[in-house]
OpenMM code with the backbone's topology and positions (N, CA, C; nanometers):
from openmm import Vec3, app, unit

residues = "MET ALA LYS VAL ASP VAL LYS ASP TYR SER LYS ASP VAL MET SER ALA TYR SER GLN ALA ARG GLU ARG SER LEU GLU ILE ILE GLY LEU THR ALA GLU LYS TYR ALA LYS GLU ILE VAL PRO VAL ASP THR GLY ARG LEU ARG ASN SER ILE THR HIS ASP VAL ASP GLY LYS GLU VAL PHE ILE GLY SER ASN VAL GLU TYR ALA PRO HIS VAL GLU TYR GLY THR ILE HIS GLN LYS ALA GLN PRO TYR LEU ILE PRO ALA ALA THR GLU HIS SER SER THR TYR LYS GLU ILE ILE GLU ASP GLU PHE ALA LYS ILE LYS".split()
positions = [
    Vec3(-5.1468, 0.5191, 1.5709),
    Vec3(-5.0332, 0.4880, 1.4879),
    Vec3(-4.9091, 0.4854, 1.5766),
    Vec3(-4.8194, 0.3896, 1.5503),
    Vec3(-4.6979, 0.3729, 1.6299),
    Vec3(-4.5951, 0.4800, 1.5941),
    Vec3(-4.5250, 0.5217, 1.6979),
    Vec3(-4.4194, 0.6202, 1.6774),
    Vec3(-4.2885, 0.5462, 1.6444),
    Vec3(-4.2200, 0.5931, 1.5435),
    Vec3(-4.0943, 0.5319, 1.5007),
    Vec3(-3.9825, 0.6340, 1.5179),
    Vec3(-3.8789, 0.5942, 1.5914),
    Vec3(-3.7610, 0.6791, 1.6056),
    Vec3(-3.6542, 0.6305, 1.5084),
    Vec3(-3.6046, 0.7204, 1.4313),
    Vec3(-3.4979, 0.6887, 1.3369),
    Vec3(-3.3702, 0.7552, 1.3864),
    Vec3(-3.2670, 0.6740, 1.3999),
    Vec3(-3.1393, 0.7276, 1.4462),
    Vec3(-3.0381, 0.7173, 1.3319),
    Vec3(-2.9652, 0.8234, 1.3152),
    Vec3(-2.8649, 0.8311, 1.2088),
    Vec3(-2.7278, 0.7991, 1.2676),
    Vec3(-2.6741, 0.6849, 1.2295),
    Vec3(-2.5423, 0.6431, 1.2760),
    Vec3(-2.4356, 0.6598, 1.1685),
    Vec3(-2.4651, 0.7324, 1.0641),
    Vec3(-2.3709, 0.7449, 0.9527),
    Vec3(-2.2396, 0.8094, 0.9953),
    Vec3(-2.2438, 0.9068, 1.0866),
    Vec3(-2.1192, 0.9691, 1.1333),
    Vec3(-2.0331, 0.8687, 1.2096),
    Vec3(-2.0977, 0.7850, 1.2910),
    Vec3(-2.0241, 0.6822, 1.3650),
    Vec3(-1.9608, 0.5805, 1.2700),
    Vec3(-2.0359, 0.5419, 1.1689),
    Vec3(-1.9864, 0.4447, 1.0710),
    Vec3(-1.8689, 0.5038, 0.9940),
    Vec3(-1.8831, 0.6276, 0.9493),
    Vec3(-1.7753, 0.6916, 0.8739),
    Vec3(-1.6513, 0.7111, 0.9611),
    Vec3(-1.6712, 0.7425, 1.0877),
    Vec3(-1.5583, 0.7582, 1.1793),
    Vec3(-1.4865, 0.6251, 1.1988),
    Vec3(-1.5614, 0.5183, 1.2180),
    Vec3(-1.5014, 0.3854, 1.2349),
    Vec3(-1.4273, 0.3438, 1.1087),
    Vec3(-1.4847, 0.3721, 0.9933),
    Vec3(-1.4213, 0.3420, 0.8649),
    Vec3(-1.2899, 0.4196, 0.8522),
    Vec3(-1.2929, 0.5469, 0.8838),
    Vec3(-1.1744, 0.6319, 0.8735),
    Vec3(-1.0641, 0.5835, 0.9684),
    Vec3(-1.1015, 0.5461, 1.0894),
    Vec3(-1.0029, 0.4970, 1.1863),
    Vec3(-0.9418, 0.3650, 1.1399),
    Vec3(-1.0232, 0.2770, 1.0834),
    Vec3(-0.9715, 0.1496, 1.0326),
    Vec3(-0.8767, 0.1732, 0.9158),
    Vec3(-0.9113, 0.2680, 0.8301),
    Vec3(-0.8239, 0.3016, 0.7169),
    Vec3(-0.6904, 0.3552, 0.7670),
    Vec3(-0.6941, 0.4470, 0.8637),
    Vec3(-0.5709, 0.5045, 0.9188),
    Vec3(-0.4845, 0.3972, 0.9859),
    Vec3(-0.5472, 0.3092, 1.0633),
    Vec3(-0.4723, 0.2004, 1.1277),
    Vec3(-0.4098, 0.1093, 1.0221),
    Vec3(-0.4865, 0.0768, 0.9199),
    Vec3(-0.4373, -0.0093, 0.8122),
    Vec3(-0.3156, 0.0507, 0.7448),
    Vec3(-0.3253, 0.1780, 0.7094),
    Vec3(-0.2148, 0.2436, 0.6403),
    Vec3(-0.0901, 0.2507, 0.7285),
    Vec3(-0.1076, 0.2791, 0.8547),
    Vec3(0.0064, 0.2855, 0.9466),
    Vec3(0.0743, 0.1494, 0.9579),
    Vec3(-0.0030, 0.0446, 0.9728),
    Vec3(0.0531, -0.0898, 0.9853),
    Vec3(0.1192, -0.1311, 0.8543),
    Vec3(0.0562, -0.0993, 0.7420),
    Vec3(0.1161, -0.1297, 0.6118),
    Vec3(0.2483, -0.0556, 0.5960),
    Vec3(0.2526, 0.0695, 0.6360),
    Vec3(0.3766, 0.1459, 0.6284),
    Vec3(0.4879, 0.0832, 0.7100),
    Vec3(0.4575, 0.0461, 0.8325),
    Vec3(0.5569, -0.0185, 0.9186),
    Vec3(0.6026, -0.1520, 0.8603),
    Vec3(0.5093, -0.2267, 0.8039),
    Vec3(0.5407, -0.3564, 0.7456),
    Vec3(0.6271, -0.3405, 0.6205),
    Vec3(0.5923, -0.2443, 0.5362),
    Vec3(0.6722, -0.2188, 0.4153),
    Vec3(0.8129, -0.1735, 0.4526),
    Vec3(0.8233, -0.0907, 0.5545),
    Vec3(0.9555, -0.0494, 0.6053),
    Vec3(1.0384, -0.1716, 0.6426),
    Vec3(0.9767, -0.2631, 0.7156),
    Vec3(1.0456, -0.3845, 0.7601),
    Vec3(1.0949, -0.4645, 0.6400),
    Vec3(1.0084, -0.4832, 0.5397),
    Vec3(1.0483, -0.5582, 0.4210),
    Vec3(1.1630, -0.4890, 0.3480),
    Vec3(1.1561, -0.3581, 0.3340),
    Vec3(1.2619, -0.2833, 0.2646),
    Vec3(1.3938, -0.2958, 0.3405),
    Vec3(1.3884, -0.2859, 0.4719),
    Vec3(1.5104, -0.2929, 0.5527),
    Vec3(1.5731, -0.4325, 0.5492),
    Vec3(1.4906, -0.5342, 0.5258),
    Vec3(1.5427, -0.6704, 0.5178),
    Vec3(1.6233, -0.6937, 0.3905),
    Vec3(1.5918, -0.6212, 0.2823),
    Vec3(1.6576, -0.6500, 0.1544),
    Vec3(1.7491, -0.5392, 0.1039),
    Vec3(1.7495, -0.4230, 0.1675),
    Vec3(1.8361, -0.3142, 0.1215),
    Vec3(1.9820, -0.3543, 0.1398),
    Vec3(2.0665, -0.3251, 0.0405),
    Vec3(2.2085, -0.3538, 0.0604),
    Vec3(2.2662, -0.2648, 0.1710),
    Vec3(2.3540, -0.3226, 0.2519),
    Vec3(2.4068, -0.2493, 0.3667),
    Vec3(2.5583, -0.2403, 0.3581),
    Vec3(2.6068, -0.1191, 0.3708),
    Vec3(2.7506, -0.0951, 0.3836),
    Vec3(2.7733, -0.0369, 0.5229),
    Vec3(2.7261, 0.0847, 0.5439),
    Vec3(2.7402, 0.1487, 0.6750),
    Vec3(2.6126, 0.1383, 0.7592),
    Vec3(2.5003, 0.1081, 0.6959),
    Vec3(2.3721, 0.1030, 0.7648),
    Vec3(2.2939, 0.2331, 0.7555),
    Vec3(2.3545, 0.3359, 0.6994),
    Vec3(2.2886, 0.4669, 0.6905),
    Vec3(2.1599, 0.4595, 0.6077),
    Vec3(2.1676, 0.3948, 0.4922),
    Vec3(2.0496, 0.3850, 0.4063),
    Vec3(1.9406, 0.3040, 0.4755),
    Vec3(1.9756, 0.1894, 0.5298),
    Vec3(1.8759, 0.1057, 0.5980),
    Vec3(1.8086, 0.1826, 0.7117),
    Vec3(1.8877, 0.2531, 0.7900),
    Vec3(1.8327, 0.3271, 0.9039),
    Vec3(1.7477, 0.4461, 0.8621),
    Vec3(1.7626, 0.4912, 0.7385),
    Vec3(1.6867, 0.6079, 0.6929),
    Vec3(1.5508, 0.5720, 0.6342),
    Vec3(1.5260, 0.4447, 0.6108),
    Vec3(1.3995, 0.4034, 0.5502),
    Vec3(1.2863, 0.4284, 0.6495),
    Vec3(1.1848, 0.4965, 0.6017),
    Vec3(1.0719, 0.5316, 0.6866),
    Vec3(0.9442, 0.5323, 0.6034),
    Vec3(0.8345, 0.5609, 0.6677),
    Vec3(0.7069, 0.5709, 0.5963),
    Vec3(0.6324, 0.6952, 0.6435),
    Vec3(0.5348, 0.7337, 0.5619),
    Vec3(0.4514, 0.8489, 0.5949),
    Vec3(0.3102, 0.8205, 0.5463),
    Vec3(0.2143, 0.8369, 0.6338),
    Vec3(0.0737, 0.8231, 0.5960),
    Vec3(0.0213, 0.9622, 0.5674),
    Vec3(-0.0336, 0.9785, 0.4481),
    Vec3(-0.0849, 1.1082, 0.4042),
    Vec3(-0.2266, 1.0886, 0.3514),
    Vec3(-0.3227, 1.1121, 0.4380),
    Vec3(-0.4621, 1.0955, 0.3967),
    Vec3(-0.4951, 0.9507, 0.3687),
    Vec3(-0.5166, 0.9200, 0.2418),
    Vec3(-0.5559, 0.7850, 0.2022),
    Vec3(-0.4413, 0.7091, 0.1372),
    Vec3(-0.3186, 0.7562, 0.1581),
    Vec3(-0.2020, 0.6930, 0.0974),
    Vec3(-0.0919, 0.6746, 0.2009),
    Vec3(-0.0074, 0.5765, 0.1750),
    Vec3(0.1121, 0.5562, 0.2573),
    Vec3(0.2315, 0.5516, 0.1630),
    Vec3(0.3391, 0.6160, 0.2049),
    Vec3(0.4608, 0.6231, 0.1258),
    Vec3(0.5757, 0.5652, 0.2066),
    Vec3(0.6626, 0.4893, 0.1402),
    Vec3(0.7859, 0.4467, 0.2044),
    Vec3(0.9013, 0.5046, 0.1239),
    Vec3(1.0091, 0.5363, 0.1925),
    Vec3(1.1215, 0.5938, 0.1217),
    Vec3(1.2352, 0.6274, 0.2148),
    Vec3(1.3302, 0.7012, 0.1591),
    Vec3(1.4498, 0.7420, 0.2317),
    Vec3(1.4861, 0.8826, 0.1880),
    Vec3(1.5441, 0.9575, 0.2789),
    Vec3(1.5906, 1.0913, 0.2438),
    Vec3(1.7410, 1.0949, 0.2184),
    Vec3(1.8042, 0.9795, 0.2157),
    Vec3(1.9477, 0.9725, 0.1876),
    Vec3(1.9681, 1.0019, 0.0389),
    Vec3(2.0635, 1.0900, 0.0098),
    Vec3(2.0813, 1.1391, -0.1270),
    Vec3(2.1137, 1.0292, -0.2276),
    Vec3(2.1748, 0.9211, -0.1861),
    Vec3(2.2103, 0.8158, -0.2817),
    Vec3(2.1063, 0.7033, -0.2892),
    Vec3(1.9968, 0.7153, -0.2171),
    Vec3(1.8929, 0.6124, -0.2170),
    Vec3(1.8414, 0.5800, -0.3580),
    Vec3(1.8114, 0.6800, -0.4424),
    Vec3(1.7637, 0.6478, -0.5782),
    Vec3(1.8685, 0.5726, -0.6620),
    Vec3(1.9968, 0.6008, -0.6374),
    Vec3(2.1025, 0.5334, -0.7131),
    Vec3(2.1087, 0.3847, -0.6789),
    Vec3(2.0826, 0.3527, -0.5533),
    Vec3(2.0796, 0.2126, -0.5118),
    Vec3(1.9549, 0.1457, -0.5696),
    Vec3(1.8408, 0.2105, -0.5575),
    Vec3(1.7132, 0.1534, -0.6047),
    Vec3(1.7136, 0.1312, -0.7563),
    Vec3(1.7581, 0.2315, -0.8314),
    Vec3(1.7470, 0.2272, -0.9778),
    Vec3(1.8782, 0.2014, -1.0504),
    Vec3(1.9891, 0.2088, -0.9813),
    Vec3(2.1183, 0.1869, -1.0432),
    Vec3(2.1717, 0.3123, -1.1100),
    Vec3(2.2946, 0.3039, -1.1541),
    Vec3(2.3603, 0.4121, -1.2275),
    Vec3(2.4338, 0.3488, -1.3447),
    Vec3(2.5052, 0.4292, -1.4184),
    Vec3(2.5841, 0.3765, -1.5300),
    Vec3(2.6846, 0.2737, -1.4796),
    Vec3(2.7390, 0.2977, -1.3628),
    Vec3(2.8454, 0.2120, -1.3094),
    Vec3(2.7992, 0.1169, -1.2001),
    Vec3(2.6748, 0.1259, -1.1614),
    Vec3(2.6265, 0.0420, -1.0508),
    Vec3(2.4940, -0.0216, -1.0892),
    Vec3(2.4859, -0.1506, -1.0722),
    Vec3(2.3628, -0.2244, -1.1000),
    Vec3(2.2542, -0.1852, -0.9985),
    Vec3(2.1296, -0.1778, -1.0455),
    Vec3(2.0174, -0.1480, -0.9559),
    Vec3(2.0032, -0.2577, -0.8511),
    Vec3(1.9720, -0.2148, -0.7290),
    Vec3(1.9469, -0.3077, -0.6187),
    Vec3(1.8164, -0.2655, -0.5502),
    Vec3(1.7040, -0.2897, -0.6187),
    Vec3(1.5752, -0.2412, -0.5662),
    Vec3(1.5434, -0.2968, -0.4279),
    Vec3(1.4918, -0.2115, -0.3444),
    Vec3(1.4503, -0.2513, -0.2096),
    Vec3(1.3152, -0.1897, -0.1741),
    Vec3(1.2847, -0.0703, -0.2284),
    Vec3(1.1559, -0.0072, -0.1994),
    Vec3(1.0446, -0.0650, -0.2873),
    Vec3(1.0723, -0.0773, -0.4151),
    Vec3(0.9688, -0.1297, -0.5060),
    Vec3(0.9288, -0.2722, -0.4663),
    Vec3(1.0237, -0.3630, -0.4419),
    Vec3(0.9813, -0.4962, -0.3973),
    Vec3(0.9051, -0.4943, -0.2647),
    Vec3(0.9482, -0.4084, -0.1734),
    Vec3(0.8781, -0.3998, -0.0438),
    Vec3(0.7334, -0.3568, -0.0633),
    Vec3(0.7105, -0.2712, -0.1611),
    Vec3(0.5754, -0.2205, -0.1858),
    Vec3(0.4912, -0.3156, -0.2702),
    Vec3(0.5534, -0.3866, -0.3636),
    Vec3(0.4748, -0.4619, -0.4618),
    Vec3(0.4697, -0.6127, -0.4409),
    Vec3(0.5630, -0.6684, -0.3686),
    Vec3(0.5701, -0.8142, -0.3578),
    Vec3(0.4987, -0.8722, -0.2357),
    Vec3(0.4253, -0.7898, -0.1654),
    Vec3(0.3594, -0.8369, -0.0432),
    Vec3(0.2119, -0.7963, -0.0395),
    Vec3(0.1509, -0.7914, -0.1560),
    Vec3(0.0123, -0.7432, -0.1625),
    Vec3(-0.0830, -0.8288, -0.0794),
    Vec3(-0.0592, -0.9590, -0.0722),
    Vec3(-0.1493, -1.0431, 0.0078),
    Vec3(-0.1380, -1.0087, 0.1569),
    Vec3(-0.0180, -0.9760, 0.2015),
    Vec3(0.0007, -0.9345, 0.3413),
    Vec3(-0.0715, -0.8033, 0.3671),
    Vec3(-0.0575, -0.7088, 0.2751),
    Vec3(-0.1229, -0.5785, 0.2921),
    Vec3(-0.2748, -0.5922, 0.2876),
    Vec3(-0.3230, -0.6783, 0.2010),
    Vec3(-0.4678, -0.7034, 0.1943),
    Vec3(-0.5173, -0.7618, 0.3264),
    Vec3(-0.4414, -0.8541, 0.3825),
    Vec3(-0.4788, -0.9155, 0.5104),
    Vec3(-0.4821, -0.8123, 0.6230),
    Vec3(-0.3857, -0.7205, 0.6220),
    Vec3(-0.3840, -0.6138, 0.7230),
    Vec3(-0.5123, -0.5315, 0.7131),
    Vec3(-0.5487, -0.4941, 0.5917),
    Vec3(-0.6710, -0.4147, 0.5713),
    Vec3(-0.7932, -0.4926, 0.6185),
    Vec3(-0.8030, -0.6182, 0.5796),
    Vec3(-0.9172, -0.7000, 0.6202),
    Vec3(-0.9246, -0.7126, 0.7718),
    Vec3(-0.8112, -0.7346, 0.8361),
    Vec3(-0.8086, -0.7484, 0.9826),
    Vec3(-0.8550, -0.6203, 1.0521),
    Vec3(-0.8067, -0.5069, 1.0046),
    Vec3(-0.8430, -0.3798, 1.0682),
    Vec3(-0.9909, -0.3470, 1.0462),
    Vec3(-1.0429, -0.3738, 0.9282),
    Vec3(-1.1847, -0.3437, 0.9024),
    Vec3(-1.2755, -0.4454, 0.9721),
    Vec3(-1.2248, -0.5639, 0.9983),
    Vec3(-1.3039, -0.6641, 1.0714),
    Vec3(-1.3259, -0.6222, 1.2161),
    Vec3(-1.2429, -0.5317, 1.2668),
    Vec3(-1.2555, -0.4845, 1.4045),
    Vec3(-1.3712, -0.3856, 1.4221),
    Vec3(-1.4256, -0.3381, 1.3115),
    Vec3(-1.5377, -0.2425, 1.3210),
    Vec3(-1.6603, -0.3182, 1.3707),
    Vec3(-1.7190, -0.2679, 1.4733),
    Vec3(-1.8381, -0.3322, 1.5321),
    Vec3(-1.9603, -0.2473, 1.5061),
] * unit.nanometer
topology = app.Topology()
chain = topology.addChain("A")
for resn in residues:
    res = topology.addResidue(resn, chain)
    for name in ("N", "CA", "C"):
        topology.addAtom(name, app.Element.getBySymbol(name[0]), res)
């Protein structure tokens, strides 16, 4: 009877998957930052310069730590909303999908 060797590559596959996911999220975060910075209203540049992203596990977040950032995004009683984060996150889904596809296509 022939001897059969079975090799388990599941750890390698999961590692490659995890790395592709992390690369995808990082690139998506940088791309979303770029889109937000292109459309954010600018007075002094403080808000635009504060826009950043954070990859946390299986999620990526874009935002700003400037105290008036929510007032610009959502508006106030006296100021019309000027969204920049929501459009950056929601209006480029085809670009984000392409980033994910490109990164996962690199898995060999």
